TIDRENVEX-205019 format. One record per atom (N, C-alpha, C): x, z, y. Coordinates in Angstrom, 2 decimals. Layout:
REC:X:Z:Y
...
END
This chain:
REC:-7.92:18.54:8.21
REC:-8.41:17.05:8.74
REC:-8.98:16.79:8.21
REC:-10.77:16.84:8.43
REC:-11.71:15.55:7.95
REC:-11.41:14.33:9.34
REC:-11.87:13.05:8.56
REC:-11.89:11.84:8.59
REC:-13.46:11.76:8.12
REC:-14.49:11.19:8.61
REC:-15.31:10.35:8.42
REC:-15.83:9.02:9.14
REC:-16.05:8.08:7.97
REC:-16.11:7.38:8.61
REC:-17.91:6.09:7.93
REC:-17.65:6.06:6.62
REC:-19.27:6.25:6.45
REC:-19.02:6.42:4.58
REC:-20.23:6.40:4.25
REC:-20.43:6.95:2.91
REC:-20.47:6.54:2.05
REC:-19.85:4.65:1.40
REC:-20.05:4.39:0.47
REC:-18.88:3.60:0.47
REC:-17.51:4.36:1.01
REC:-16.02:3.81:1.18
REC:-15.80:3.55:-0.22
REC:-15.10:2.90:-0.91
REC:-14.06:1.96:-1.26
REC:-12.81:2.64:-1.76
REC:-12.39:3.01:-2.97
REC:-11.07:3.08:-2.42
REC:-10.34:1.90:-3.85
REC:-9.32:2.41:-3.64
REC:-8.35:1.52:-5.40
REC:-8.34:2.44:-6.37
REC:-8.96:3.26:-6.67
REC:-9.58:3.70:-8.18
REC:-11.02:3.68:-8.47
REC:-11.69:3.62:-7.60
REC:-13.06:2.61:-7.21
REC:-14.02:3.94:-6.09
REC:-15.39:3.89:-6.10
REC:-16.27:4.16:-5.18
REC:-15.95:6.36:-4.82
REC:-15.63:6.43:-3.83
REC:-15.69:7.76:-3.93
REC:-17.24:8.67:-4.20
REC:-16.90:9.95:-4.38
REC:-18.31:10.92:-3.85
REC:-18.48:11.00:-2.68
REC:-17.14:11.67:-2.27
REC:-17.58:11.67:-0.76
REC:-15.85:11.15:0.07
REC:-16.63:10.33:1.07
REC:-15.53:9.87:1.68
REC:-14.61:10.66:2.62
REC:-15.51:11.95:3.28
REC:-14.33:12.82:3.99
REC:-13.12:13.61:2.83
REC:-13.42:13.49:1.99
REC:-12.09:13.55:0.62
REC:-11.31:12.03:1.23
REC:-11.39:11.25:0.91
REC:-10.90:10.20:0.46
REC:-10.12:9.70:1.60
REC:-10.74:9.83:2.53
REC:-10.01:9.74:3.96
REC:-8.70:11.03:4.36
REC:-9.25:11.84:3.97
REC:-7.93:12.88:4.92
REC:-6.88:12.65:3.22
REC:-7.26:12.43:1.87
REC:-6.15:11.89:0.94
REC:-5.32:10.73:1.41
REC:-6.14:9.32:1.98
REC:-5.58:8.39:2.86
REC:-4.36:9.08:4.14
REC:-5.14:9.71:4.62
REC:-4.34:10.78:6.33
REC:-2.69:11.27:5.01
REC:-2.96:11.55:4.36
REC:-1.97:12.42:3.87
REC:-1.22:11.26:2.99
REC:-1.45:10.35:2.65
REC:0.05:9.56:1.82
REC:-0.26:8.75:2.83
REC:-0.54:7.99:3.89
REC:0.29:7.38:4.92
REC:0.81:8.28:5.96
REC:0.71:9.89:6.02
REC:1.95:10.28:6.69
REC:2.93:10.81:6.01
REC:2.81:10.59:4.31
REC:4.01:10.48:3.44
REC:4.77:9.46:3.84
REC:4.23:8.35:4.21
REC:4.80:6.67:4.34
REC:5.73:6.55:5.30
REC:4.83:7.27:6.35
REC:4.91:7.20:7.63
REC:4.79:8.28:8.40
REC:6.51:9.46:7.94
REC:7.17:10.15:8.48
REC:7.06:10.51:10.43
REC:7.32:9.11:10.51
REC:8.12:8.90:11.81
REC:6.53:9.06:12.62
REC:5.39:8.53:12.12
REC:3.53:8.01:13.18
REC:3.68:9.68:13.09
REC:2.21:9.93:14.73
REC:2.27:11.29:14.20
REC:0.30:11.54:13.52
REC:-0.05:12.24:13.12
REC:-1.26:11.65:12.09
REC:-2.05:11.65:12.54
REC:-1.74:12.63:14.13
REC:-3.37:11.71:15.25
REC:-3.58:10.88:15.10
REC:-2.50:10.32:15.10
REC:-2.54:8.46:15.47
REC:-2.89:7.48:14.37
REC:-2.64:7.89:12.79
REC:-2.96:7.35:12.20
REC:-4.37:7.78:12.23
REC:-5.37:8.89:11.77
REC:-6.82:8.60:12.22
REC:-6.73:7.95:12.62
REC:-6.61:8.09:13.91
REC:-7.04:6.92:14.92
REC:-6.69:5.30:14.70
REC:-5.77:5.17:14.63
REC:-5.98:3.64:13.08
REC:-6.70:3.27:11.70
REC:-6.87:4.14:11.83
REC:-8.33:4.50:10.45
REC:-9.29:4.14:10.60
REC:-10.15:5.12:11.79
REC:-11.11:5.25:12.12
REC:-11.26:3.42:12.64
REC:-10.58:3.14:13.90
REC:-10.33:1.59:14.13
REC:-10.86:0.58:13.83
REC:-9.62:0.42:12.55
REC:-10.20:0.11:11.17
REC:-10.90:0.16:10.92
REC:-11.73:1.21:10.48
REC:-13.13:1.10:9.38
REC:-13.96:0.71:10.30
REC:-13.81:0.50:11.69
REC:-14.98:0.69:12.79
REC:-15.50:-0.77:12.54
REC:-14.34:-2.34:12.60
REC:-14.43:-3.08:12.15
REC:-16.01:-3.50:11.23
REC:-15.51:-2.53:10.25
REC:-16.50:-3.33:8.52
REC:-17.72:-2.04:8.84
REC:-17.99:-1.54:10.42
REC:-19.19:-0.81:10.32
REC:-20.80:-2.02:9.85
REC:-21.12:-2.90:9.93
REC:-22.23:-3.15:9.85
REC:-22.03:-4.48:8.72
REC:-20.90:-4.80:7.90
REC:-21.30:-5.15:7.28
REC:-21.74:-4.89:5.75
REC:-22.21:-5.53:5.48
REC:-23.59:-5.95:4.62
REC:-23.05:-5.33:2.20
REC:-22.06:-5.89:2.61
REC:-20.57:-5.96:1.36
REC:-20.10:-5.22:1.51
REC:-20.12:-3.77:1.33
REC:-19.20:-2.75:1.37
REC:-18.46:-2.93:-0.12
REC:-18.78:-3.28:-1.08
REC:-17.80:-2.55:-1.79
REC:-16.18:-2.47:-1.82
REC:-15.63:-3.47:-0.74
REC:-14.34:-3.48:-0.76
REC:-13.43:-2.64:0.58
REC:-14.32:-2.57:1.55
REC:-14.24:-1.74:2.71
REC:-13.36:-0.53:2.82
REC:-12.55:-0.30:1.94
REC:-11.86:1.16:1.67
REC:-11.05:0.32:1.95
REC:-10.42:-0.97:0.61
REC:-9.45:-1.31:-0.13
REC:-8.90:-1.64:1.56
REC:-10.19:-2.66:2.55
REC:-9.45:-3.74:3.43
REC:-8.81:-2.58:4.78
REC:-9.93:-1.51:5.10
REC:-8.80:-0.72:6.08
REC:-8.23:0.03:5.66
REC:-7.59:0.10:4.51
REC:-6.36:1.13:3.94
REC:-5.63:0.10:4.02
REC:-5.72:-1.44:3.57
REC:-4.80:-2.49:3.90
REC:-4.35:-2.35:5.60
REC:-5.05:-2.86:6.05
REC:-5.20:-2.96:8.27
REC:-4.56:-1.74:8.21
REC:-4.53:-0.51:7.69
REC:-4.37:0.15:8.75
REC:-2.32:0.16:8.44
REC:-2.38:0.25:6.77
REC:-1.17:0.57:6.44
REC:0.03:-1.00:7.17
REC:-0.68:-2.00:7.37
REC:-0.59:-2.84:8.24
REC:0.15:-3.01:9.80
REC:-0.82:-1.95:9.99
REC:-0.70:-1.28:11.80
REC:0.86:-0.65:11.67
REC:-0.15:0.62:10.83
REC:1.39:1.34:11.10
REC:2.17:1.10:10.95
REC:3.19:-0.16:9.95
REC:4.01:-0.10:9.36
REC:4.38:-1.67:10.93
REC:3.73:-1.92:11.78
REC:4.05:-3.01:12.54
REC:4.95:-1.34:14.38
REC:3.92:-0.46:13.90
REC:4.43:1.04:15.40
REC:5.54:2.20:14.96
REC:5.41:2.46:13.05
REC:6.55:2.81:12.90
REC:8.17:2.16:13.18
REC:8.76:3.63:13.66
REC:10.33:3.60:13.96
REC:10.30:4.25:11.72
REC:11.69:2.69:11.48
REC:12.18:3.72:10.13
REC:12.76:5.14:10.01
REC:13.18:5.49:9.32
REC:13.01:6.87:9.21
REC:14.28:7.01:9.01
REC:15.38:7.87:10.04
REC:17.31:7.57:9.87
REC:16.52:8.09:7.58
REC:17.83:6.91:7.34
REC:18.57:7.05:5.83
REC:20.03:7.85:6.22
REC:19.72:9.10:4.88
REC:21.24:9.84:4.66
REC:22.51:9.16:4.13
REC:23.60:9.89:4.50
REC:24.73:8.61:3.85
REC:25.09:9.78:2.98
REC:25.65:9.88:1.92
REC:25.86:10.84:1.26
REC:27.87:10.25:1.21
REC:28.88:10.87:1.12
REC:29.90:10.41:1.07
REC:30.54:11.44:0.18
REC:31.04:10.73:-0.71
REC:31.82:11.16:-1.85
REC:33.33:12.51:-1.59
REC:33.46:13.07:-2.25
REC:35.45:14.17:-1.67
REC:35.77:12.57:-1.62
END
């Protein structure tokens, strides 16, 4: 799945050469972190968060803000994953 928002996206590791690759990686990381949220919903949340920064003049930290805001929104909607209880013999 390819998600494209902007070409000057910055992640925690710094500027990325391909925003699509960075966002694909972010979608995968968030899907692992929030397994009860559909991947398509994660994409929509990322796109929505990124849209808020479409016209900013300083873009250095846009990727960090998008990731942080998306993660906060996902925490609000995510259903906690069931925990396995291991019972000894």
